Residue frames as a rotation matrix with the C-alpha (Angstrom) as fourth column:
MET 1
0.580 0.815 0.000 0.00
0.815 -0.580 0.000 0.00
0.000 0.000 -1.000 0.00
ALA 2
-0.246 -0.685 0.686 1.42
0.665 -0.634 -0.394 3.39
0.705 0.359 0.611 -1.01
LYS 3
-0.400 0.033 -0.916 1.80
0.805 -0.465 -0.368 6.16
-0.438 -0.884 0.160 1.50
ALA 4
0.661 0.652 0.371 -0.34
0.742 -0.642 -0.192 9.24
0.113 0.403 -0.908 1.03
PRO 5
-0.338 -0.837 0.430 1.73
0.735 -0.520 -0.435 12.36
0.587 0.169 0.791 0.31
PHE 6
0.678 0.602 -0.421 0.91
0.727 -0.469 0.501 14.34
0.104 -0.646 -0.756 3.46
LYS 7
-0.036 -0.611 0.791 2.27
0.165 -0.784 -0.598 17.78
0.986 0.109 0.129 3.98
ARG 8
-0.325 -0.102 -0.940 3.32
0.935 0.116 -0.336 18.57
0.143 -0.988 0.058 7.53
VAL 9
0.036 0.431 0.902 1.19
0.151 -0.894 0.422 21.43
0.988 0.120 -0.097 8.78
TYR 10
-0.762 -0.338 -0.552 1.87
0.595 -0.032 -0.803 23.11
0.254 -0.941 0.225 12.07
SER 11
0.212 0.912 -0.351 -0.84
0.976 -0.216 0.028 24.74
-0.050 -0.348 -0.936 14.15
CYS 12
-0.259 -0.366 -0.894 1.11
0.428 -0.873 0.234 27.99
-0.866 -0.322 0.383 14.02
THR 13
-0.903 -0.092 0.420 0.09
0.429 -0.262 0.864 28.45
0.031 0.961 0.276 10.39
ILE 14
-0.072 0.953 0.295 -3.45
0.636 -0.184 0.750 29.32
0.769 0.241 -0.592 11.50
LYS 15
0.352 0.137 -0.926 -2.52
0.898 -0.327 0.293 31.30
-0.262 -0.935 -0.239 14.62
LYS 16
0.957 -0.070 0.281 -1.87
0.005 -0.967 -0.256 35.02
0.289 0.246 -0.925 14.77
ARG 17
0.274 -0.943 -0.187 1.88
0.939 0.304 -0.159 35.62
0.207 -0.132 0.969 14.65
PHE 18
0.994 -0.034 -0.099 3.63
0.000 -0.945 0.328 38.48
-0.105 -0.327 -0.939 16.40
LYS 19
0.506 -0.860 0.067 7.14
0.012 -0.071 -0.997 39.75
0.862 0.506 -0.026 15.71
THR 20
-0.590 -0.724 0.358 7.97
-0.322 -0.195 -0.926 40.43
0.741 -0.662 -0.118 19.36
LYS 21
-0.578 0.332 -0.746 6.96
0.749 0.580 -0.322 39.21
0.326 -0.744 -0.583 22.79
ASN 22
-0.809 0.251 -0.532 5.82
0.147 -0.790 -0.596 42.73
-0.569 -0.560 0.602 23.69
ALA 23
-0.705 0.580 -0.407 3.55
-0.669 -0.353 0.654 42.90
0.236 0.734 0.637 20.64
ALA 24
-0.431 0.529 -0.731 1.94
0.236 0.848 0.475 39.62
0.871 0.032 -0.491 21.72
LYS 25
-0.658 0.144 -0.739 1.53
0.746 -0.003 -0.665 40.89
-0.097 -0.990 -0.105 25.31
ASN 26
-0.865 0.326 -0.382 -0.06
-0.300 -0.945 -0.127 44.14
-0.402 0.005 0.915 24.11
HIS 27
-0.534 0.690 -0.489 -2.53
-0.501 0.207 0.840 42.22
0.681 0.694 0.235 21.97
ALA 28
-0.445 0.327 -0.834 -3.37
0.582 0.813 0.008 39.87
0.681 -0.481 -0.552 24.86
ALA 29
-0.895 0.037 -0.444 -4.03
0.364 -0.514 -0.776 42.81
-0.257 -0.857 0.447 27.19
LYS 30
-0.774 0.620 -0.128 -7.02
-0.593 -0.641 0.487 43.82
0.220 0.453 0.864 25.04
TYR 31
-0.032 0.766 -0.642 -8.99
-0.300 0.605 0.737 40.70
0.953 0.217 0.210 25.99
GLU 32
0.405 0.300 0.864 -10.39
-0.899 -0.043 0.436 39.33
0.168 -0.953 0.252 29.25
THR 33
0.987 -0.042 -0.153 -9.23
0.051 0.997 0.056 35.76
0.151 -0.063 0.987 28.66
PRO 34
0.495 -0.866 0.073 -5.78
-0.561 -0.254 0.788 35.32
-0.664 -0.431 -0.611 30.22
THR 35
0.953 -0.288 0.095 -3.20
0.257 0.600 -0.758 34.36
0.161 0.747 0.646 27.63
TRP 36
0.468 -0.875 -0.129 0.57
-0.113 -0.204 0.972 34.10
-0.877 -0.440 -0.194 27.64
PRO 37
0.681 -0.293 -0.671 3.03
-0.728 -0.174 -0.663 34.65
0.077 0.940 -0.332 24.79
TYR 38
0.451 -0.616 0.646 5.40
0.040 0.737 0.674 31.89
-0.892 -0.278 0.357 23.75
ARG 39
-0.179 -0.641 -0.747 8.16
-0.852 -0.279 0.444 31.60
-0.492 0.716 -0.496 21.15
CYS 40
0.841 0.533 0.093 7.24
-0.388 0.714 -0.582 29.23
-0.376 0.454 0.808 18.32
GLU 41
-0.033 -0.909 0.414 9.92
-0.182 0.413 0.892 26.70
-0.983 -0.046 -0.179 17.49
PHE 42
0.094 0.141 0.986 8.56
0.803 0.575 -0.159 26.24
-0.589 0.806 -0.059 13.96
CYS 43
0.592 0.222 0.775 8.11
0.722 -0.574 -0.387 29.77
0.358 0.788 -0.500 12.60
GLY 44
-0.481 -0.870 -0.111 10.29
0.810 -0.392 -0.437 31.76
0.337 -0.300 0.892 15.02
GLY 45
-0.350 0.443 0.826 7.46
-0.171 -0.897 0.409 34.19
0.921 0.002 0.389 15.80
TRP 46
-0.980 0.121 0.160 5.41
-0.158 0.032 -0.987 34.69
-0.125 -0.992 -0.012 18.95
HIS 47
-0.335 0.920 -0.202 1.93
0.083 0.243 0.967 33.26
0.939 0.307 -0.157 19.54
LEU 48
-0.400 0.300 0.866 -0.51
-0.891 -0.349 -0.291 33.34
0.215 -0.888 0.407 22.45
THR 49
-0.542 0.245 -0.804 -1.64
0.175 0.969 0.177 30.36
0.822 -0.045 -0.568 24.51
LYS 50
0.388 0.753 0.532 -4.29
-0.532 -0.288 0.796 29.89
0.752 -0.592 0.289 27.18
LYS 51
0.693 -0.222 -0.686 -2.07
0.548 0.780 0.302 27.43
0.468 -0.585 0.662 29.04
LYS 52
0.863 -0.416 0.287 -0.17
-0.505 -0.716 0.482 29.07
0.005 -0.560 -0.828 31.85
PRO 53
0.274 -0.833 -0.481 3.53
-0.310 0.397 -0.864 28.27
0.911 0.385 -0.150 31.51
GLU 54
0.862 -0.045 -0.506 5.05
0.445 0.547 0.709 26.11
0.245 -0.836 0.491 34.19
ARG 55
0.678 -0.678 0.283 7.77
-0.731 -0.664 0.159 27.61
0.080 -0.315 -0.946 36.32
PRO 56
0.099 -0.719 -0.688 11.08
-0.254 0.650 -0.716 25.77
0.962 0.246 -0.119 36.27
LYS 57
0.923 0.213 -0.322 11.58
0.212 0.416 0.884 23.62
0.322 -0.884 0.339 39.36
LYS 58
0.427 -0.786 0.447 14.36
-0.785 -0.567 -0.248 24.72
0.449 -0.245 -0.859 41.68
């Protein structure tokens, strides 16, 4: 059976992308839902997430 030619699509392609962390924070401040910026490893931009980042354990 032949493999289907799937293209790898990352979720960041449909998310709003920001050039800087501050730009993402400023956009997030406009809304009531708490969101946090994170650096995307695929596109290099900044996106917002609803998941609160975990603090590193000491």
